[in-house]
Residue, then its C-alpha position, 0 to 999 in steps of 0.5 A: x737118695x744120695x742126694x737127699x743124704x747130702x742135703x738133709x743129712x750133710x746140710x749141703x745144698x749141692x752134692x760134694x764132689x765126693x758123692x757126685x762121683x758116687x752117684x755117677x758110679x752107681x748109675x754107671x754100674x746099674x746101667x751095666x748090671x748083668x741082671x738088668x731089670x730083675x736085679x735084686x737090691x745090691x746088697x742081696x745081689x750074688x755078684x758084688x760089682x762095686x769097689x770096696x770103697x764105693x760099696x762102704x760109701x753106698x752103704x752108709x748113705x742107704x743106712x741113713x736114707x733108708x729108714x727116711x724114705x717113707x717121708x720123702x719118697x713114699x711111693x718109692x719106698x713102697x715099691x722097694x719094700x714089695x720088690x724085696 
């Protein structure tokens, strides 16, 4: 999702360093999540593990990418809707 944001919203062919850091940060936190595979969306999680700066960045990305996911990755968008 971060890559889509960079490519289509920021018009960048490669992810800027700031967003590369955000992607690594998100993956690291998802890998170590105490709720594992049964985890809900981060915004609905009872334990917010993201630092405020990263949380605001990922919120910004998700606000832009979320409505557009049906066009870029329809299967993932449908899975996301049913996993809520």
